[in-house]
VMD Tcl script that draws the C-alpha trace (Angstrom):
set ca {
  {96.54 126.31 107.72}
  {98.48 128.33 105.25}
  {100.86 130.97 107.02}
  {102.68 134.30 104.90}
  {105.49 135.83 106.14}
  {107.74 138.50 104.76}
  {110.75 140.55 105.83}
  {109.91 143.63 104.53}
  {109.62 146.74 106.82}
  {105.55 147.53 107.49}
  {104.74 143.95 106.57}
  {102.05 143.09 104.18}
  {100.15 145.95 102.38}
  {96.48 145.86 102.97}
  {95.58 144.92 99.25}
  {98.40 141.99 99.22}
  {96.69 141.01 102.77}
  {93.07 140.86 100.65}
  {94.91 138.66 97.91}
  {96.56 136.44 100.29}
  {93.26 135.99 101.92}
  {91.68 134.65 98.88}
  {94.26 132.43 97.98}
  {94.09 131.01 101.22}
  {90.23 130.54 100.81}
  {90.73 128.94 97.52}
  {93.48 126.28 98.77}
  {90.64 124.99 101.24}
  {89.30 122.95 98.44}
  {92.54 121.14 97.12}
  {94.03 120.63 100.57}
  {90.84 119.10 101.93}
  {90.74 117.00 98.98}
  {94.58 116.06 99.53}
  {93.76 114.93 103.57}
  {90.69 112.88 102.24}
  {93.20 111.01 99.71}
  {95.73 110.48 102.76}
  {93.16 109.21 105.00}
  {91.57 106.73 102.50}
  {95.39 105.53 101.43}
  {95.94 105.01 105.07}
  {92.99 103.00 105.73}
  {93.26 101.06 102.37}
  {96.71 100.29 103.38}
  {95.68 98.87 106.94}
  {92.99 96.85 105.71}
  {94.04 95.43 102.42}
  {97.78 95.64 102.28}
  {100.73 98.17 101.17}
  {100.58 97.29 97.84}
  {97.20 96.14 97.07}
  {95.76 99.13 99.02}
  {97.11 101.72 96.48}
  {95.79 99.86 93.46}
  {92.34 99.77 94.76}
  {92.65 103.53 95.33}
  {94.10 104.17 91.97}
  {91.09 102.53 90.49}
  {91.58 98.85 90.06}
  {88.10 97.62 91.22}
  {86.26 96.62 88.48}
  {85.73 92.79 89.24}
  {87.44 90.15 86.80}
  {90.77 92.23 86.41}
  {93.79 90.66 87.59}
  {97.22 89.89 86.44}
  {99.25 86.60 86.49}
  {102.57 86.78 88.96}
  {104.68 84.47 90.22}
  {105.20 84.75 93.63}
  {106.08 82.69 97.09}
  {103.00 81.83 98.78}
  {102.81 81.63 102.88}
  {99.89 80.16 104.50}
  {100.15 79.50 108.45}
  {97.81 78.64 110.82}
  {97.59 78.62 114.47}
  {97.70 74.80 116.17}
  {95.08 74.28 118.82}
  {92.75 77.33 118.38}
  {89.53 75.57 119.05}
  {90.83 74.30 122.37}
  {92.22 77.70 123.38}
  {89.10 79.04 122.12}
  {87.04 77.21 124.60}
  {88.94 77.83 127.47}
  {89.72 81.84 127.04}
  {87.66 84.77 127.07}
  {86.83 86.69 123.90}
  {89.06 89.44 124.83}
  {92.14 87.61 125.78}
  {91.68 85.55 122.02}
  {91.69 88.77 120.49}
  {94.73 89.96 122.45}
  {96.31 86.58 121.87}
  {95.79 86.56 118.15}
  {96.97 90.31 117.78}
  {100.25 89.43 119.45}
  {100.37 86.24 116.55}
  {99.70 88.32 113.82}
  {102.08 91.05 114.55}
  {105.12 88.33 115.22}
  {104.03 87.21 111.30}
  {103.47 90.60 109.96}
  {107.00 91.43 110.76}
  {108.67 88.70 109.70}
  {106.77 88.78 106.45}
  {107.13 92.36 105.71}
  {110.87 93.24 106.87}
  {111.87 90.34 104.08}
  {109.41 92.23 101.32}
  {106.36 89.69 101.43}
  {102.38 91.48 102.04}
  {99.65 89.82 103.85}
  {96.63 89.33 101.80}
  {94.17 88.57 104.05}
  {93.64 87.23 107.27}
  {91.39 83.81 107.59}
  {90.18 83.23 111.43}
  {93.39 82.28 113.22}
  {95.69 82.26 109.96}
  {96.57 84.30 106.88}
  {97.68 84.29 103.41}
  {100.84 86.16 102.23}
  {102.59 86.49 99.01}
  {106.38 87.34 98.33}
  {106.14 88.44 94.71}
  {109.29 87.22 92.87}
  {111.43 89.59 91.10}
  {115.03 88.34 92.10}
  {114.47 84.30 91.89}
  {116.22 82.40 94.46}
  {116.88 85.06 97.07}
  {113.08 85.61 97.46}
  {112.87 82.18 98.19}
  {115.38 82.40 100.86}
  {113.57 85.63 102.07}
  {110.66 83.90 102.66}
  {112.12 80.95 104.13}
  {114.18 83.06 106.91}
  {110.98 85.06 107.39}
  {108.80 81.41 108.02}
  {111.48 80.23 110.19}
  {111.91 83.49 112.40}
  {108.39 83.74 112.99}
  {107.93 79.58 113.55}
  {110.96 80.28 116.18}
  {108.85 83.15 118.20}
  {106.45 81.96 120.65}
  {103.52 84.71 121.35}
  {102.09 84.20 124.85}
  {99.51 85.57 127.57}
  {100.11 85.60 131.00}
  {99.50 82.01 132.63}
  {98.87 80.27 129.24}
  {101.53 78.11 127.54}
  {103.38 79.27 124.17}
  {100.88 79.67 120.97}
  {102.55 77.31 118.14}
  {102.37 77.81 114.62}
  {102.13 76.31 111.30}
  {103.67 77.82 108.52}
  {103.44 76.23 104.51}
  {105.54 78.00 101.51}
  {104.72 77.37 98.04}
  {106.26 79.23 94.61}
  {103.81 79.29 91.78}
  {101.53 81.62 89.42}
  {98.65 83.08 90.64}
  {95.91 85.70 89.07}
  {96.65 88.66 91.34}
  {93.12 90.65 91.54}
  {89.63 91.34 91.99}
  {87.10 88.74 92.54}
  {83.61 88.53 94.52}
  {80.13 89.47 94.31}
  {78.61 92.70 92.14}
  {78.45 94.35 95.65}
  {81.28 92.77 97.45}
  {84.71 92.06 96.39}
  {88.07 90.91 97.33}
  {91.74 92.20 95.75}
  {93.57 88.71 96.40}
  {95.11 85.88 94.79}
  {93.66 82.61 93.15}
  {95.02 79.44 91.11}
  {96.03 76.21 91.77}
  {99.04 77.29 93.78}
  {96.82 78.54 96.32}
  {95.14 75.45 97.25}
  {98.24 73.52 97.06}
  {99.83 75.55 99.55}
  {96.89 75.19 102.21}
  {97.12 71.29 101.52}
  {100.92 71.84 102.28}
  {99.67 73.64 105.46}
  {97.48 70.49 106.23}
  {100.30 67.93 105.77}
  {102.26 69.91 108.55}
  {99.79 69.88 111.12}
  {99.14 66.30 110.47}
  {103.23 66.01 110.71}
  {103.28 68.22 113.80}
  {106.00 70.45 111.82}
  {106.56 73.96 112.50}
  {107.05 74.81 108.42}
  {106.69 72.40 105.35}
  {107.78 73.48 101.75}
  {106.83 72.34 98.08}
  {108.93 70.94 96.12}
  {108.54 74.26 93.57}
  {109.47 76.39 96.48}
  {112.39 73.93 97.33}
  {113.38 74.49 93.91}
  {113.52 78.19 93.98}
  {114.73 78.21 97.45}
  {118.19 75.94 96.42}
  {119.07 75.77 99.93}
  {119.71 72.52 102.09}
  {115.79 71.02 103.00}
  {115.21 67.51 103.71}
  {112.35 65.37 102.12}
  {109.04 64.57 103.91}
  {108.48 61.98 101.06}
  {105.49 62.03 98.54}
  {101.95 62.88 100.00}
  {98.67 62.75 98.17}
  {97.36 66.38 98.54}
  {93.68 66.42 99.22}
  {91.70 67.46 95.55}
  {95.20 67.81 93.83}
  {96.05 65.23 91.53}
  {99.26 62.48 91.82}
  {101.79 62.94 94.45}
  {103.87 65.59 95.93}
  {107.02 65.36 97.43}
  {107.17 67.84 100.51}
  {110.25 69.47 102.34}
  {110.89 70.41 105.70}
  {114.08 72.73 107.32}
  {116.69 71.26 109.16}
  {116.43 71.53 112.53}
  {116.38 74.86 114.24}
  {119.91 75.37 115.01}
  {120.82 75.82 111.44}
  {117.87 77.63 110.07}
  {118.87 81.35 110.95}
  {122.13 81.06 109.01}
}
mol new
graphics top color blue
foreach p $ca { graphics top sphere $p radius 0.5 }
foreach p [lrange $ca 0 end-1] q [lrange $ca 1 end] { graphics top cylinder $p $q radius 0.2 }
display resetview
């Protein structure tokens, strides 16, 4: 809608009204284009992220294109999801997962990260590093605050999560089939953070981090020893935060 006003006594003249009517009709096309772009941008941000969505809208859609970035990688998963799925209805599972993902999204995005994808009951997120160790501390604080947040349904025990953090170089861009693609990160660092998550689960820890993350973080962490990670050569030293009482400092 376009509105025109004047403080001239007697208002607009007939020729002026005719001209303004013509202007309004021509404005309909750019106004509709603007509205459609705003809708597309909001949808892309909701489905593929605040940073990734605008990239896709700007035309970064050619398969095989990407850029190398250095980032903190976050991989998280819900513990005991299969048992919960066997006991709860589909509607209650969806309610629970939405609550869990909301808690993670708040922790991640408030500390400068972005969720790239949801994978079943887990997710993959990145914190592009532009501030050195400060970003590592932000990622760790986000992980800790989320790990200490319990999502619950009425009559059900608290839901527990495991979070793994790693720091490394990844390729951030378009991959997939000709007719279906994804804007995500790929590379050895992505594989490593998923293996760290598996170790954290096996050790029944809420958070585990890689040696590379520990160096970027620079704060106090306790060693979990060296571990063989499936599909990755050699052994890798992993770390965990100190007891929860000291985590939020």
